[in-house]
C-alpha positions in Angstrom: 96.3 -172.9 57.4 96.7 -169.8 55.2 100.0 -167.8 55.3 99.1 -164.2 56.0 102.1 -162.0 56.6 101.5 -158.7 58.5 103.2 -155.6 57.2 105.9 -154.3 59.5 105.6 -150.8 58.1 102.7 -149.7 60.4 104.4 -151.1 63.5 107.7 -149.6 62.6 106.1 -146.2 62.1 104.0 -146.3 65.3 106.7 -147.5 67.6 109.3 -145.4 65.9 107.1 -142.3 66.5 106.6 -143.4 70.1 110.4 -143.8 70.5 111.0 -140.4 68.9 108.3 -138.6 71.0 109.5 -140.1 74.3 113.1 -139.3 73.4 112.2 -135.7 72.6 110.2 -135.4 75.8 113.3 -136.7 77.7 115.4 -134.2 75.8 113.1 -131.4 76.7 113.2 -132.4 80.3 117.0 -132.3 80.2 116.9 -128.9 78.5 114.4 -127.4 80.9 116.3 -128.6 83.9 119.6 -127.4 82.3 121.0 -131.0 82.6 122.3 -130.9 79.0 125.4 -129.3 80.2 126.0 -131.9 82.9 125.3 -135.3 81.3 125.9 -138.3 83.5 125.5 -142.1 83.3 121.9 -141.9 84.5 120.9 -139.9 81.4 122.5 -142.5 79.2 120.8 -145.3 81.0 117.4 -143.7 80.6 118.1 -143.2 76.9 119.0 -146.9 76.5 115.9 -148.0 78.4 113.7 -145.9 76.2 115.3 -147.4 73.1 115.1 -151.0 74.4 111.5 -150.5 75.5 110.3 -149.2 72.1 112.2 -151.9 70.2 111.1 -154.8 72.4 107.5 -153.7 72.5 107.5 -153.1 68.8 108.8 -156.5 68.0 106.4 -158.1 70.4 103.5 -156.2 68.7 104.7 -157.4 65.3 104.9 -161.0 66.6 101.4 -160.7 68.1 99.9 -159.2 64.9 101.6 -162.0 62.9 99.8 -164.8 64.8 102.5 -165.3 67.4 105.2 -166.0 64.8 108.5 -164.1 64.3 111.6 -164.9 62.3 115.0 -163.5 63.3 115.1 -161.4 60.1 111.7 -159.9 60.6 112.5 -159.0 64.2 115.7 -157.3 63.3 114.0 -155.4 60.4 111.3 -154.1 62.8 113.8 -153.2 65.5 116.1 -151.3 63.1 113.2 -149.6 61.5 111.9 -148.4 64.9 115.4 -147.2 65.8 115.7 -145.3 62.5 112.4 -143.5 62.8 113.0 -142.7 66.4 116.5 -141.6 65.7 115.4 -139.3 62.8 112.9 -137.6 65.1 115.6 -137.2 67.8 117.9 -135.7 65.1 115.3 -133.1 64.2 114.9 -132.2 67.9 118.7 -131.9 68.3 119.1 -129.7 65.3 116.1 -127.5 66.3 117.5 -127.2 69.8 121.1 -126.3 68.7 120.2 -124.2 65.7 117.0 -122.4 66.6 116.2 -122.6 70.3 119.6 -122.2 71.7 122.2 -121.4 69.0 125.0 -120.7 71.5 124.6 -124.1 73.1 127.7 -125.5 71.6 129.8 -122.7 73.0 128.3 -123.3 76.4 129.0 -127.0 76.2 132.6 -126.3 75.0 133.1 -124.0 78.0 131.8 -126.5 80.5 134.0 -129.2 78.9 137.0 -127.0 79.2 136.3 -126.3 82.8 136.0 -130.0 83.6 139.2 -130.7 81.7 141.0 -128.1 83.8 139.7 -129.7 87.0 140.6 -133.2 85.9 144.0 -132.3 84.5 145.4 -129.4 86.5 148.9 -130.1 85.1 147.9 -129.4 81.5 149.4 -126.3 80.0 147.3 -123.6 78.3 148.5 -125.0 74.9 147.4 -128.5 75.8 144.0 -127.3 76.8 143.7 -125.3 73.6 144.7 -128.3 71.5 142.1 -130.5 73.3 139.4 -127.9 72.9 140.2 -127.5 69.2 140.0 -131.3 68.7 136.7 -131.4 70.6 135.3 -128.5 68.5 135.9 -130.5 65.3 133.5 -133.2 66.5 130.9 -130.9 68.1 129.0 -129.3 65.2 125.2 -129.9 65.4 125.3 -132.0 62.2 128.2 -134.2 63.4 126.5 -134.7 66.7 123.3 -135.6 64.9 125.0 -138.0 62.6 126.7 -139.8 65.5 123.4 -139.8 67.4 121.7 -141.5 64.5 124.5 -144.0 64.0 124.4 -144.7 67.8 120.6 -145.3 67.6 121.0 -147.7 64.6 123.9 -149.6 66.1 122.3 -150.2 69.5 118.9 -150.6 67.8 120.5 -153.5 65.8 122.0 -155.1 69.0 118.8 -154.8 71.0 116.6 -156.0 68.0 118.9 -159.0 67.6 118.7 -160.0 71.2 115.0 -159.4 71.4 114.4 -161.3 68.1 116.5 -164.3 69.3 114.5 -164.5 72.5 111.1 -164.0 70.8 111.5 -165.8 67.5 109.0 -168.5 66.6 109.0 -169.8 63.1 105.8 -170.9 61.4 105.8 -174.5 60.3 103.7 -175.8 57.4 102.4 -179.3 57.3 
């Protein structure tokens, strides 16, 4: 039997683009419905499911294209690659949204956050609220949000790729 190894590049790009497009569509839906300001656990769950689906199906497609064989390293490489491509597309969307489409979005988010903090902590003084808002503002530039988003995608992409690869791995044996 001849050892023919399939290139992961095409699968990474295809499934990464799929991940990115579905993530952007989800982001557009959140924006159009004005749900960006009121994120909840359901939005996070949907984001995780999109990421898991793209990675699992991408690794499965790679395994199928490779004659049913998959090593742990190959699966992780494909999964992280998919997460990276999808994450980069999501970062472009985030920057476009926050810099071009709605440049005052960060101020609106800061105001919503401040209102929620006042509701949750009615005993806070104005000075404590101002300190909390100043701290949150340091971490809420579009570029910092984008960087954390990409790191988040890569970290969880690695975790999901590791799990999927462990489940699907099947090494080729040579006689």
